[in-house]
LUMGU-381775 format. One record per residue: residue in three letters; x, y, z of N, C-alpha, C in turn; residue number from 1. Coordinates in nm, 3 decimals, always signed. Atoms other than C-alpha are relative to their C-alpha. Example, Ala and Ser with C-alpha at 12.3 -4.5 7.8 and 13.67 -1.06 7.14 Angstrom:
2
 res    n_c1    n_c2    n_c3   ca_c1   ca_c2   ca_c3    c_c1    c_c2    c_c3   n
 ALA  +0.089  -0.119  +0.000  +1.230  -0.450  +0.780  +0.090  +0.120  +0.000   1
 SER  -0.082  -0.119  -0.006  +1.367  -0.106  +0.714  -0.077  +0.109  +0.073   2
***
This chain:
208
 res    n_c1    n_c2    n_c3   ca_c1   ca_c2   ca_c3    c_c1    c_c2    c_c3   n
 MET  +0.090  -0.058  -0.082  +8.395  +0.248  +0.773  -0.113  -0.021  -0.039   1
 THR  +0.133  +0.073  +0.089  +8.054  +0.056  +0.768  -0.132  +0.106  +0.089   2
 ARG  +0.129  -0.105  -0.042  +7.749  +0.360  +0.799  -0.163  -0.129  +0.027   3
 SER  +0.144  +0.089  +0.064  +7.391  +0.204  +0.859  -0.055  +0.108  -0.020   4
 PHE  +0.111  -0.116  +0.032  +7.079  +0.382  +0.775  -0.106  -0.084  +0.083   5
 SER  +0.146  +0.011  -0.078  +6.754  +0.424  +0.974  -0.109  -0.058  -0.055   6
 ASN  +0.186  +0.061  +0.103  +6.424  +0.278  +0.874  +0.008  +0.082  -0.095   7
 SER  +0.051  -0.116  +0.100  +6.328  +0.599  +0.795  +0.063  +0.061  -0.067   8
 LYS  -0.091  -0.063  +0.105  +6.639  +0.734  +0.582  -0.056  -0.129  -0.109   9
 LEU  +0.041  +0.083  +0.033  +6.569  +0.395  +0.446  -0.112  -0.023  -0.096  10
 ARG  +0.052  +0.034  +0.090  +6.255  +0.412  +0.321  -0.005  +0.169  -0.057  11
 SER  +0.022  -0.092  +0.038  +6.290  +0.776  +0.252  +0.104  -0.004  -0.141  12
 ALA  -0.089  +0.035  +0.119  +6.595  +0.683  -0.012  -0.108  -0.079  -0.145  13
 VAL  +0.082  +0.120  +0.097  +6.345  +0.387  -0.163  -0.105  +0.103  -0.079  14
 ASP  +0.098  -0.096  +0.093  +6.069  +0.697  -0.210  +0.081  +0.073  -0.115  15
 ILE  -0.091  -0.058  +0.111  +6.302  +0.891  -0.351  +0.053  -0.139  -0.160  16
 ALA  -0.009  +0.057  +0.106  +6.434  +0.622  -0.605  -0.166  -0.026  -0.098  17
 VAL  +0.162  -0.012  +0.130  +6.027  +0.540  -0.725  +0.038  +0.103  -0.030  18
 ARG  +0.068  -0.140  +0.062  +5.965  +0.889  -0.780  +0.122  +0.015  -0.147  19
 ILE  -0.064  +0.036  +0.119  +6.277  +0.905  -0.995  +0.002  -0.075  -0.119  20
 MET  +0.054  +0.067  +0.099  +6.180  +0.639  -1.183  -0.113  +0.024  -0.084  21
 ALA  +0.149  -0.024  +0.054  +5.813  +0.716  -1.218  +0.077  +0.142  -0.097  22
 ALA  -0.004  -0.152  +0.083  +5.928  +1.082  -1.350  +0.080  -0.076  -0.128  23
 VAL  -0.078  +0.035  +0.098  +6.190  +0.894  -1.598  -0.065  -0.075  -0.153  24
 VAL  +0.087  +0.092  +0.086  +5.898  +0.657  -1.709  -0.064  +0.105  -0.092  25
 TRP  +0.068  -0.139  -0.002  +5.655  +0.959  -1.716  +0.063  +0.068  -0.110  26
 ASN  -0.100  -0.049  +0.128  +5.870  +1.167  -1.950  +0.038  -0.024  -0.126  27
 MET  +0.011  +0.084  +0.113  +5.906  +0.925  -2.200  -0.087  -0.053  -0.060  28
 ALA  +0.077  +0.069  +0.092  +5.583  +0.831  -2.287  -0.040  +0.054  -0.131  29
 PRO  +0.029  -0.024  +0.148  +5.533  +1.085  -2.562  +0.118  -0.089  -0.101  30
 PHE  -0.068  +0.050  +0.116  +5.836  +0.903  -2.743  -0.019  -0.181  -0.012  31
 GLY  +0.063  +0.185  +0.013  +5.671  +0.535  -2.702  +0.008  -0.093  +0.071  32
 ARG  +0.026  +0.102  -0.092  +5.696  +0.395  -2.423  -0.097  +0.053  +0.093  33
 ARG  +0.125  +0.100  -0.085  +5.429  +0.239  -2.218  -0.021  +0.083  +0.157  34
 VAL  -0.002  -0.027  -0.040  +5.301  +0.374  -1.956  -0.142  -0.060  +0.091  35
 ALA  +0.181  +0.073  -0.030  +4.994  +0.248  -1.694  +0.032  +0.019  +0.176  36
 VAL  +0.000  -0.032  -0.149  +4.912  +0.315  -1.338  -0.145  -0.114  +0.026  37
 VAL  +0.133  +0.072  -0.050  +4.561  +0.092  -1.350  +0.062  -0.157  -0.070  38
 SER  -0.021  +0.102  +0.022  +4.700  -0.156  -1.605  +0.066  +0.020  -0.179  39
 TRP  -0.027  -0.041  +0.074  +4.918  -0.182  -1.909  -0.094  -0.047  -0.133  40
 LYS  +0.084  -0.001  +0.080  +4.663  -0.311  -2.139  -0.047  +0.112  -0.060  41
 PHE  +0.081  -0.082  +0.030  +4.530  +0.024  -2.149  +0.102  +0.107  -0.014  42
 CYS  -0.100  -0.078  +0.060  +4.794  +0.197  -2.297  +0.034  -0.018  -0.124  43
 ALA  +0.022  +0.069  +0.137  +4.730  +0.181  -2.644  +0.096  +0.101  -0.093  44
 PRO  -0.099  -0.103  +0.084  +5.039  +0.355  -2.910  -0.120  +0.095  -0.108  45
 TYR  +0.045  -0.104  +0.075  +4.785  +0.582  -3.067  -0.091  +0.069  +0.118  46
 ARG  +0.127  -0.078  -0.088  +4.555  +0.862  -2.933  -0.134  -0.072  +0.020  47
 VAL  +0.178  +0.049  -0.005  +4.187  +0.700  -2.774  -0.057  +0.134  +0.056  48
 ASP  +0.101  -0.133  -0.006  +3.924  +0.910  -2.818  -0.177  -0.079  +0.076  49
 LEU  +0.098  +0.046  -0.085  +3.625  +0.844  -2.528  -0.115  +0.066  -0.003  50
 THR  +0.132  -0.057  -0.024  +3.266  +0.947  -2.452  -0.015  -0.013  +0.102  51
 VAL  +0.056  +0.028  -0.109  +3.138  +0.952  -2.137  -0.143  +0.079  +0.012  52
 ARG  +0.107  +0.012  -0.010  +2.798  +0.925  -2.067  -0.066  +0.001  +0.134  53
 GLN  +0.039  +0.095  -0.116  +2.640  +0.951  -1.765  -0.187  -0.001  +0.054  54
 LYS  +0.107  +0.027  +0.035  +2.305  +0.796  -1.683  -0.112  +0.091  +0.101  55
 ALA  +0.055  -0.109  -0.095  +1.991  +1.024  -1.538  -0.054  -0.073  +0.131  56
 LEU  +0.054  +0.083  -0.133  +1.865  +0.954  -1.179  +0.055  -0.121  -0.001  57
 THR  -0.077  +0.079  -0.023  +2.138  +0.744  -1.115  +0.102  +0.043  +0.085  58
 ASN  -0.096  -0.048  -0.122  +2.372  +0.733  -0.807  +0.167  +0.011  -0.070  59
 GLY  -0.159  -0.034  +0.078  +2.716  +0.837  -1.032  +0.008  -0.123  -0.126  60
 ASP  +0.021  +0.089  +0.083  +2.611  +0.542  -1.311  +0.081  +0.080  -0.127  61
 SER  -0.010  -0.030  +0.110  +2.773  +0.600  -1.619  +0.080  -0.088  -0.119  62
 THR  -0.048  +0.086  +0.113  +2.913  +0.445  -1.995  +0.102  +0.100  -0.035  63
 VAL  -0.121  -0.058  +0.067  +3.239  +0.489  -2.129  -0.023  -0.097  -0.136  64
 LYS  +0.038  +0.080  +0.125  +3.190  +0.419  -2.527  +0.143  +0.043  -0.062  65
 ASP  -0.103  +0.002  +0.138  +3.501  +0.420  -2.808  -0.092  +0.089  -0.064  66
 MET  +0.078  -0.020  +0.120  +3.427  +0.604  -3.125  -0.063  -0.069  -0.064  67
 ASN  +0.061  +0.046  +0.067  +3.302  +0.337  -3.260  -0.140  -0.022  +0.087  68
 ARG  +0.092  -0.026  -0.109  +3.014  +0.361  -2.976  +0.004  -0.172  +0.045  69
 THR  -0.013  +0.097  -0.123  +3.156  +0.033  -2.798  +0.024  +0.018  +0.108  70
 VAL  -0.027  -0.053  -0.155  +3.129  +0.028  -2.422  +0.121  -0.046  +0.013  71
 VAL  -0.138  +0.071  -0.040  +3.482  +0.000  -2.323  -0.009  -0.014  +0.189  72
 PHE  +0.032  +0.025  -0.162  +3.406  +0.072  -1.924  -0.138  +0.043  +0.029  73
 LYS  +0.121  -0.037  -0.049  +3.110  +0.086  -1.711  +0.067  +0.063  +0.142  74
 VAL  -0.026  -0.059  -0.131  +3.089  +0.342  -1.362  -0.128  -0.049  +0.041  75
 LYS  +0.134  -0.006  -0.016  +2.869  +0.213  -1.132  +0.023  +0.071  +0.183  76
 GLY  +0.032  -0.111  -0.101  +2.778  +0.470  -0.847  -0.062  -0.115  +0.155  77
 PHE  +0.035  +0.058  -0.105  +2.730  +0.325  -0.465  -0.029  +0.109  +0.123  78
 PHE  +0.043  -0.095  -0.099  +2.604  +0.543  -0.182  +0.068  -0.046  +0.099  79
 PRO  -0.002  -0.162  +0.070  +2.748  +0.784  -0.040  +0.099  +0.043  -0.084  80
 TYR  -0.104  -0.059  +0.057  +3.064  +0.845  -0.183  +0.117  -0.136  -0.025  81
 ARG  -0.105  +0.060  +0.035  +3.215  +0.543  -0.365  -0.061  -0.065  -0.186  82
 ARG  +0.069  +0.047  +0.131  +3.211  +0.456  -0.742  +0.132  -0.107  -0.046  83
 VAL  -0.014  +0.058  +0.052  +3.330  +0.186  -0.942  +0.074  -0.034  -0.122  84
 LEU  -0.002  +0.031  +0.114  +3.517  +0.146  -1.248  -0.038  -0.173  -0.076  85
 LEU  +0.005  +0.144  -0.002  +3.438  -0.183  -1.432  +0.000  -0.018  -0.193  86
 GLU  -0.014  +0.005  +0.133  +3.509  -0.325  -1.765  -0.116  -0.033  -0.097  87
 SER  +0.088  -0.044  +0.046  +3.246  -0.390  -2.039  -0.017  -0.154  +0.046  88
 PRO  +0.084  +0.173  -0.087  +3.228  -0.797  -1.887  -0.026  +0.009  +0.094  89
 GLY  +0.074  -0.028  -0.160  +3.155  -0.664  -1.550  +0.143  -0.026  +0.100  90
 ASN  -0.077  -0.017  -0.058  +3.516  -0.664  -1.427  +0.034  +0.120  +0.074  91
 SER  -0.018  -0.144  -0.046  +3.574  -0.431  -1.156  +0.186  +0.008  -0.006  92
 LEU  -0.108  -0.005  +0.038  +3.932  -0.279  -1.263  +0.044  +0.109  +0.138  93
 VAL  -0.054  -0.093  -0.166  +3.962  +0.017  -0.914  -0.094  +0.017  +0.021  94
 SER  +0.111  -0.052  -0.131  +3.705  +0.139  -0.651  +0.102  +0.158  +0.021  95
 MET  -0.056  -0.190  -0.057  +3.716  +0.546  -0.564  -0.083  -0.004  +0.109  96
 GLN  +0.024  -0.039  -0.075  +3.657  +0.585  -0.245  +0.032  +0.166  +0.080  97
 LYS  -0.080  -0.107  -0.055  +3.607  +0.943  -0.075  +0.047  -0.032  +0.166  98
 LYS  -0.029  -0.001  -0.148  +3.772  +1.015  +0.240  -0.115  +0.061  +0.078  99
 MET  +0.039  -0.130  -0.068  +3.541  +1.155  +0.482  +0.068  +0.141  +0.069 100
 MET  -0.031  -0.133  -0.127  +3.546  +1.465  +0.699  +0.168  +0.064  -0.096 101
 SER  -0.123  -0.025  +0.081  +3.876  +1.546  +0.401  -0.061  +0.158  +0.028 102
 VAL  -0.025  -0.137  +0.099  +3.920  +1.943  +0.372  +0.023  +0.039  -0.146 103
 ASN  -0.013  -0.044  +0.151  +4.040  +1.917  +0.041  -0.042  -0.153  -0.114 104
 SER  +0.098  +0.062  +0.068  +3.809  +1.658  -0.087  +0.114  -0.127  -0.029 105
 ARG  -0.105  +0.117  +0.036  +4.080  +1.361  -0.100  -0.124  -0.162  -0.035 106
 TRP  +0.007  +0.052  +0.072  +3.994  +1.097  -0.325  +0.092  -0.174  +0.016 107
 ARG  -0.097  +0.114  -0.005  +4.153  +0.708  -0.296  -0.059  -0.112  -0.104 108
 VAL  +0.047  +0.146  +0.103  +4.181  +0.430  -0.563  +0.065  -0.101  +0.022 109
 TYR  -0.040  +0.162  -0.040  +4.221  +0.097  -0.476  -0.036  -0.096  -0.169 110
 ARG  -0.010  +0.094  +0.136  +4.293  -0.198  -0.740  -0.139  -0.121  +0.037 111
 GLY  +0.109  +0.080  -0.018  +3.945  -0.405  -0.794  -0.076  +0.062  +0.123 112
 ASP  +0.044  -0.006  -0.118  +3.735  -0.390  -0.518  +0.028  +0.005  +0.110 113
 SER  -0.048  -0.013  -0.129  +3.947  -0.353  -0.253  -0.005  +0.171  +0.083 114
 SER  +0.015  -0.178  -0.051  +3.970  -0.068  -0.006  +0.113  -0.021  +0.158 115
 ASN  -0.127  +0.044  -0.084  +4.282  -0.231  +0.155  +0.119  +0.088  -0.033 116
 SER  -0.101  -0.042  +0.046  +4.581  -0.051  +0.184  +0.093  +0.026  -0.080 117
 LYS  -0.115  +0.061  +0.084  +4.798  -0.243  +0.017  -0.029  +0.008  -0.078 118
 ASP  +0.088  -0.013  +0.154  +4.553  -0.211  -0.291  +0.061  +0.149  -0.020 119
 LEU  +0.026  -0.100  +0.059  +4.599  +0.135  -0.313  +0.124  +0.081  -0.094 120
 LEU  -0.077  -0.060  +0.119  +4.718  +0.288  -0.648  +0.022  +0.143  -0.006 121
 PHE  -0.011  -0.159  -0.008  +4.675  +0.672  -0.616  -0.120  +0.079  +0.076 122
 SER  +0.084  -0.072  -0.087  +4.489  +0.949  -0.429  -0.010  +0.125  -0.061 123
 VAL  +0.027  -0.149  +0.055  +4.345  +1.252  -0.551  -0.030  +0.142  +0.088 124
 LYS  +0.033  -0.084  -0.064  +4.287  +1.575  -0.390  -0.009  +0.142  -0.056 125
 LYS  -0.015  -0.094  +0.049  +4.185  +1.942  -0.423  +0.159  +0.070  +0.046 126
 SER  -0.111  -0.077  -0.036  +4.491  +2.176  -0.402  +0.027  +0.134  +0.090 127
 SER  +0.046  -0.137  -0.105  +4.330  +2.417  -0.178  -0.147  -0.042  +0.060 128
 PRO  +0.133  +0.038  +0.025  +4.012  +2.394  -0.002  -0.131  +0.118  -0.083 129
 MET  +0.083  -0.090  +0.076  +3.869  +2.701  -0.146  +0.089  -0.004  -0.161 130
 GLN  -0.037  +0.028  +0.161  +3.888  +2.703  -0.576  -0.097  +0.087  -0.059 131
 PHE  +0.044  -0.117  +0.104  +3.750  +2.963  -0.811  +0.003  -0.125  -0.094 132
 LYS  +0.036  +0.071  +0.143  +3.900  +2.708  -1.115  +0.056  -0.103  +0.129 133
 THR  -0.047  +0.126  -0.089  +3.914  +2.324  -0.984  +0.143  -0.009  -0.022 134
 GLU  -0.147  +0.056  +0.044  +4.275  +2.229  -0.957  +0.004  -0.110  +0.120 135
 LEU  +0.019  +0.135  -0.084  +4.327  +1.862  -0.821  +0.179  -0.011  -0.049 136
 HIS  -0.113  +0.092  +0.033  +4.662  +1.672  -0.736  +0.020  -0.089  +0.007 137
 VAL  +0.035  +0.151  -0.003  +4.683  +1.312  -0.802  +0.150  -0.021  +0.015 138
 PHE  -0.131  +0.070  -0.030  +4.965  +1.117  -0.624  +0.029  -0.159  +0.023 139
 LEU  -0.011  +0.126  -0.004  +5.071  +0.785  -0.671  +0.031  +0.012  +0.103 140
 ALA  +0.005  +0.097  -0.100  +5.052  +0.489  -0.409  +0.136  +0.061  +0.092 141
 ALA  -0.156  -0.060  -0.072  +5.491  +0.564  -0.349  +0.010  +0.118  +0.075 142
 ASN  -0.055  -0.149  -0.040  +5.482  +0.914  -0.291  -0.075  +0.022  +0.099 143
 THR  +0.043  -0.025  -0.149  +5.369  +0.902  +0.076  +0.053  +0.147  +0.001 144
 ASN  -0.064  -0.115  -0.091  +5.528  +1.220  +0.175  -0.080  +0.072  -0.095 145
 GLU  +0.094  -0.051  +0.058  +5.344  +1.401  -0.078  +0.040  +0.155  -0.050 146
 LYS  -0.045  -0.142  +0.036  +5.578  +1.716  -0.153  +0.020  +0.026  -0.152 147
 ALA  -0.030  -0.054  +0.074  +5.558  +1.719  -0.485  -0.168  -0.126  -0.100 148
 CYS  +0.117  +0.074  +0.104  +5.214  +1.625  -0.739  +0.059  -0.148  -0.111 149
 ASP  -0.032  +0.109  +0.132  +5.254  +1.284  -0.988  -0.059  +0.039  -0.097 150
 PHE  +0.051  -0.084  +0.125  +5.001  +1.466  -1.167  -0.121  +0.096  +0.011 151
 LYS  +0.074  -0.133  -0.042  +4.762  +1.763  -1.177  -0.113  -0.013  -0.120 152
 ILE  +0.096  +0.035  +0.138  +4.453  +1.781  -1.360  -0.079  +0.159  +0.077 153
 LYS  +0.058  -0.163  +0.004  +4.312  +2.189  -1.408  -0.124  +0.011  -0.114 154
 GLY  +0.112  -0.009  +0.093  +3.987  +2.278  -1.553  -0.102  +0.112  +0.078 155
 SER  +0.150  -0.027  -0.074  +3.622  +2.389  -1.512  -0.118  -0.052  +0.006 156
 TYR  +0.103  +0.114  +0.043  +3.353  +2.194  -1.452  -0.139  +0.085  -0.025 157
 PHE  +0.075  -0.074  +0.062  +3.113  +2.480  -1.557  +0.015  -0.022  -0.156 158
 ALA  -0.057  +0.043  +0.177  +3.271  +2.414  -1.909  +0.005  -0.141  -0.001 159
 ARG  +0.006  +0.196  +0.053  +3.270  +2.023  -1.852  +0.134  +0.030  -0.079 160
 SER  -0.118  +0.002  +0.061  +3.644  +2.058  -1.915  +0.102  +0.013  +0.074 161
 CYS  -0.110  +0.003  -0.068  +3.967  +1.991  -1.821  +0.129  -0.052  -0.031 162
 THR  -0.171  +0.103  +0.105  +4.361  +1.838  -1.938  +0.072  +0.019  +0.136 163
 ILE  -0.120  +0.048  -0.112  +4.580  +1.653  -1.711  +0.142  +0.022  -0.097 164
 TYR  -0.107  -0.033  +0.022  +4.902  +1.722  -1.682  +0.104  -0.080  +0.072 165
 PHE  -0.099  +0.089  -0.095  +5.237  +1.510  -1.563  +0.035  +0.136  +0.087 166
 GLY  -0.060  -0.070  -0.106  +5.347  +1.650  -1.242  -0.027  +0.160  -0.024 167
 GLU  +0.019  -0.144  -0.008  +5.434  +2.023  -1.226  +0.001  +0.067  -0.125 168
 SER  -0.034  -0.123  +0.138  +5.496  +2.058  -1.585  -0.046  +0.048  -0.062 169
 LYS  +0.202  +0.001  +0.121  +5.291  +2.138  -1.902  -0.020  -0.098  -0.082 170
 THR  -0.044  +0.137  +0.112  +5.339  +1.766  -2.070  -0.142  -0.040  +0.042 171
 ILE  +0.140  +0.018  +0.008  +4.974  +1.741  -2.110  +0.012  -0.204  -0.038 172
 ILE  +0.001  +0.128  +0.012  +4.851  +1.340  -2.099  -0.112  -0.007  -0.030 173
 ALA  +0.118  +0.047  +0.055  +4.505  +1.384  -2.161  -0.119  +0.155  -0.003 174
 GLN  +0.065  -0.114  -0.016  +4.240  +1.618  -2.183  -0.159  -0.029  -0.001 175
 MET  +0.158  +0.020  -0.003  +3.810  +1.649  -2.143  -0.090  +0.120  -0.062 176
 SER  +0.074  -0.118  +0.034  +3.574  +1.884  -2.333  -0.161  -0.011  +0.031 177
 ARG  +0.173  +0.074  +0.022  +3.166  +1.876  -2.377  +0.045  +0.103  -0.106 178
 GLN  +0.071  -0.067  +0.125  +3.056  +1.982  -2.703  -0.161  -0.063  +0.021 179
 ASP  +0.183  +0.053  -0.076  +2.678  +1.759  -2.700  +0.033  -0.113  +0.074 180
 LYS  -0.017  +0.086  -0.151  +2.835  +1.540  -2.477  +0.158  -0.036  +0.030 181
 VAL  -0.179  +0.019  -0.112  +3.195  +1.456  -2.233  +0.082  -0.059  -0.089 182
 ARG  -0.128  +0.105  +0.084  +3.482  +1.360  -2.478  +0.108  -0.009  +0.078 183
 VAL  -0.116  +0.017  -0.087  +3.809  +1.261  -2.319  +0.064  -0.048  -0.156 184
 THR  -0.105  -0.005  +0.071  +4.117  +1.254  -2.524  +0.137  -0.054  +0.059 185
 VAL  -0.115  +0.070  -0.046  +4.385  +1.036  -2.398  +0.125  -0.021  -0.145 186
 HIS  -0.145  -0.001  +0.110  +4.754  +1.047  -2.580  +0.081  -0.155  +0.006 187
 PRO  -0.039  +0.183  +0.067  +4.942  +0.770  -2.724  +0.083  -0.021  +0.138 188
 ASN  -0.084  +0.078  -0.062  +5.092  +0.527  -2.454  -0.040  +0.061  +0.139 189
 VAL  +0.033  -0.060  -0.084  +4.915  +0.680  -2.205  -0.126  -0.082  +0.079 190
 ASP  +0.110  +0.094  -0.046  +4.665  +0.432  -1.926  -0.137  +0.081  -0.015 191
 TYR  +0.084  -0.085  +0.017  +4.324  +0.545  -2.027  -0.065  -0.071  +0.112 192
 ALA  +0.020  +0.010  -0.148  +4.185  +0.374  -1.730  -0.003  +0.069  +0.111 193
 PHE  -0.079  -0.116  -0.096  +4.393  +0.582  -1.495  -0.090  +0.085  -0.059 194
 VAL  +0.063  -0.070  -0.012  +4.242  +0.862  -1.677  -0.173  -0.002  -0.018 195
 VAL  +0.127  +0.028  -0.031  +3.869  +0.773  -1.690  -0.041  +0.008  +0.139 196
 ALA  -0.007  -0.023  -0.150  +3.902  +0.733  -1.293  +0.040  +0.116  +0.009 197
 LEU  -0.026  -0.125  -0.076  +4.027  +1.063  -1.247  -0.071  +0.102  -0.093 198
 ILE  +0.203  -0.082  +0.062  +3.717  +1.226  -1.512  -0.106  -0.011  +0.134 199
 VAL  +0.095  +0.079  -0.031  +3.530  +1.006  -1.331  +0.000  +0.141  +0.197 200
 ILE  -0.044  -0.085  -0.119  +3.665  +1.244  -0.968  -0.012  +0.083  +0.015 201
 PHE  +0.001  -0.177  +0.077  +3.700  +1.545  -1.128  -0.144  +0.029  +0.014 202
 ASP  +0.182  -0.027  -0.004  +3.308  +1.541  -1.169  -0.037  +0.006  +0.126 203
 GLU  +0.058  +0.038  -0.151  +3.248  +1.369  -0.834  +0.049  +0.108  +0.114 204
 ILE  -0.091  -0.074  -0.115  +3.472  +1.647  -0.657  -0.101  +0.144  -0.019 205
 ASN  +0.046  -0.105  +0.013  +3.308  +1.936  -0.866  -0.163  -0.015  +0.041 206
 ARG  +0.154  +0.054  -0.026  +2.950  +1.816  -0.778  -0.008  +0.002  +0.132 207
 GLU  +0.046  -0.008  -0.120  +2.984  +1.866  -0.395  +0.010  +0.085  +0.019 208
***
């Protein structure tokens, strides 16, 4: 007997399969598997330490450097709520755009300079509209039903610190802290361009 699937059931099955594959890959990250959201080339086999310095009197412009003080990324701010992450040569990696009139302060992140839905990489939003401490949920583009987040950010804007977790687990993939400057520690095999984009959005949401 032949069984047929409706389009909605097929999409649901594909969505579940994608999420299972993503979960397997991300859970294996601490054991040497490279994982990426922006690009594989930003997955280092060792811990990556970065500093973020925001320029005064600018609309969100920032510079990201490694421990050798080499510029790794630049963040360009555009009014009203758009940020672009660039490699040091000036190549646009991702564009971050806030969804207007969003109760949960949703930001969408696209590949390059695009704002086309086909280039969507992930989105970030508050876990709830009212918060005493910041908790953000991150959804990859394939996670269309958003029943469970793919990553979670917990932190305190006043302490300028946060921790990024894989999904609902306690597995940490990156952390941000502030001493004399904002420092970001990215765990081995984790896409540090993705992490920097999350830190930018964390900062923007907390400034609202």
